[in-house]
C-alpha positions as CSV (number, residue, x, y, z in Angstrom):
1,M,52.2,33.0,15.6
2,T,50.0,29.9,16.1
3,D,50.5,26.6,14.7
4,I,51.2,26.5,10.9
5,T,49.6,23.8,8.9
6,Y,50.2,22.2,5.9
7,R,48.1,20.7,2.9
8,A,47.7,20.0,-0.6
9,A,45.8,22.6,-2.3
10,G,42.6,21.8,-4.1
11,A,40.1,22.9,-6.5
12,A,38.6,25.4,-3.6
13,D,41.5,27.1,-3.1
14,A,41.8,29.1,-6.4
15,G,40.7,32.1,-5.3
16,A,42.9,32.2,-2.0
17,L,46.0,31.4,-3.9
18,A,45.0,34.0,-6.9
19,R,45.3,36.9,-3.5
20,L,48.3,35.0,-1.9
21,F,50.3,35.4,-5.4
22,R,49.1,38.9,-5.8
23,D,49.7,40.2,-2.5
24,S,53.4,38.3,-2.0
25,F,54.4,39.4,-5.6
26,V,53.6,42.9,-5.1
27,E,54.9,43.1,-1.7
28,T,58.2,41.6,-2.6
29,F,58.9,43.0,-6.6
30,G,55.8,45.6,-6.9
31,H,58.0,48.5,-6.1
32,L,60.3,47.5,-9.6
33,Y,57.3,48.0,-11.9
34,S,55.2,51.1,-13.5
35,R,51.4,50.0,-12.5
36,E,50.9,49.1,-16.1
37,N,53.3,46.0,-16.2
38,L,52.5,45.1,-13.3
39,A,48.7,45.2,-13.7
40,A,49.6,43.2,-17.1
41,F,51.5,41.0,-15.4
42,L,49.1,40.0,-12.5
43,A,46.2,39.6,-15.2
44,G,47.8,36.5,-16.2
45,K,47.5,35.0,-12.7
46,S,44.1,35.3,-12.5
47,E,41.7,33.0,-10.3
48,A,41.0,31.2,-13.2
49,D,44.4,30.3,-14.2
50,W,44.9,28.9,-10.8
51,A,41.6,26.6,-10.9
52,E,43.3,25.4,-14.5
53,E,46.7,24.2,-12.6
54,L,44.7,23.1,-9.4
55,V,42.9,20.5,-11.5
56,D,45.9,19.8,-13.6
57,S,47.7,16.4,-12.3
58,A,51.0,17.7,-13.9
59,F,51.1,20.8,-10.9
60,A,51.1,20.0,-7.0
61,I,50.8,22.6,-4.7
62,R,51.1,22.8,-1.3
63,I,49.6,25.6,0.8
64,A,50.8,26.7,4.6
65,E,48.0,28.3,6.7
66,E,47.7,30.1,10.0
67,L,44.2,29.7,11.4
68,G,42.9,28.8,8.2
69,E,44.6,31.7,6.5
70,A,46.7,31.0,3.4
71,V,50.5,32.6,4.3
72,G,52.6,30.7,1.8
73,Y,52.6,28.1,-0.7
74,A,54.8,26.7,-3.2
75,K,53.7,25.2,-6.7
76,L,56.0,22.4,-8.6
77,G,55.0,21.6,-12.3
78,P,56.7,20.6,-15.5
79,P,60.0,22.5,-16.5
80,S,58.7,25.7,-18.6
81,L,62.3,27.5,-18.4
82,P,64.9,27.8,-21.3
83,F,67.4,25.3,-20.7
84,E,68.4,21.9,-21.5
85,P,67.2,19.2,-19.4
86,R,69.7,16.4,-18.3
87,G,66.6,14.1,-17.9
88,P,63.7,13.6,-16.0
89,T,63.0,17.5,-14.2
90,A,60.6,19.2,-12.2
91,E,60.1,23.0,-11.7
92,L,59.5,25.2,-8.9
93,R,57.1,27.2,-10.5
94,Q,56.7,29.7,-7.1
95,L,57.5,29.7,-3.4
96,Y,56.2,32.5,-1.4
97,V,55.5,33.3,2.1
98,L,53.9,36.4,3.1
99,K,56.2,38.9,4.9
100,P,54.8,38.6,8.4
101,W,55.4,35.0,8.3
102,H,59.2,35.4,6.7
103,G,61.4,33.2,9.5
104,A,59.2,31.0,10.7
105,G,60.4,28.0,8.9
106,I,57.8,28.1,6.8
107,A,60.0,28.4,3.5
108,H,61.9,25.5,4.4
109,E,58.8,23.2,5.3
110,L,57.6,24.1,1.6
111,M,61.1,23.4,0.0
112,R,61.6,20.1,2.2
113,W,57.9,19.0,0.7
114,T,59.0,20.2,-2.8
115,I,62.1,18.0,-3.1
116,A,60.3,14.9,-1.7
117,E,57.2,15.8,-4.3
118,A,59.5,16.2,-7.2
119,K,61.4,13.1,-6.1
120,A,58.4,11.1,-5.8
121,R,57.3,12.4,-9.4
122,G,60.6,10.5,-11.0
123,A,62.5,13.9,-11.2
124,R,66.3,13.6,-11.0
125,D,66.6,17.4,-10.7
126,L,64.7,20.6,-9.6
127,V,65.3,23.9,-11.6
128,L,63.8,27.5,-10.6
129,S,64.1,30.9,-11.5
130,V,65.3,33.9,-9.1
131,Y,65.4,37.4,-9.4
132,V,69.3,38.5,-9.8
133,D,68.6,41.2,-6.9
134,N,66.5,38.9,-4.7
135,H,69.3,37.9,-2.0
136,R,67.2,36.4,0.7
137,A,66.0,33.9,-2.0
138,R,69.6,33.1,-3.4
139,R,70.6,32.8,0.1
140,F,68.2,30.3,0.4
141,Y,68.3,28.2,-2.6
142,D,72.1,28.6,-2.1
143,R,71.8,26.7,1.3
144,Y,69.8,23.7,-0.4
145,G,72.6,23.0,-2.9
146,F,71.1,24.7,-6.3
147,E,73.6,25.8,-9.1
148,F,73.8,28.1,-11.3
149,V,72.4,27.1,-14.9
150,G,71.8,30.3,-16.9
151,P,70.3,33.6,-17.3
152,Y,66.4,34.0,-18.1
153,S,64.5,37.1,-18.8
154,F,61.5,37.3,-16.9
155,M,58.8,39.3,-18.3
156,V,56.6,41.1,-16.3
157,G,54.2,43.2,-18.8
158,D,57.0,44.5,-21.1
159,H,59.6,44.8,-18.5
160,A,62.5,42.4,-18.5
161,D,64.0,41.4,-15.2
162,E,67.2,39.6,-15.0
163,D,66.7,36.0,-13.2
164,H,68.8,33.3,-13.0
165,V,67.9,29.7,-13.7
166,M,69.0,27.5,-10.9
167,R,69.3,23.5,-10.6
168,L,69.4,21.0,-7.9
169,K,70.6,17.5,-8.4
170,L,67.9,15.3,-6.5
171,E,70.0,12.3,-6.3
172,T,72.3,14.3,-4.0
173,C,69.2,15.3,-1.6
174,E,68.6,13.3,1.6
């Protein structure tokens, strides 16, 4: 692997992010769903949807690239999960890295950026949801100090996955 570079995503990245999301979601979770449910879910994450978020100041998206190809990203936004915020809160909406780049430190760099960006936006807490059987991701979030808040039904088409809402107190992060 060559050097990984990181940058803020802009409006021109909508297509690349739509592909990266689709590819990373399918390679990680695609085997869990029927074709119909997976297609319905992915249809709601189109290039047009990404384009809207990329120009919305409520969101911040950072891309990891190798040789100009997007290989990972993190998306931070306002809280949307079903829980009671304790104060100013940001949500890590997505953090995905394509499998060939797992273990290259990309997820850690994206998480460091996410925490710093959430703090810069005035958040006291950072929340996310994680699939209960995604043990790799759960270990990753545990290392950062995220704590269980409650269960959440993550819908993929008409299929409900059991996710856990997790919270990190940002004032304890350096």
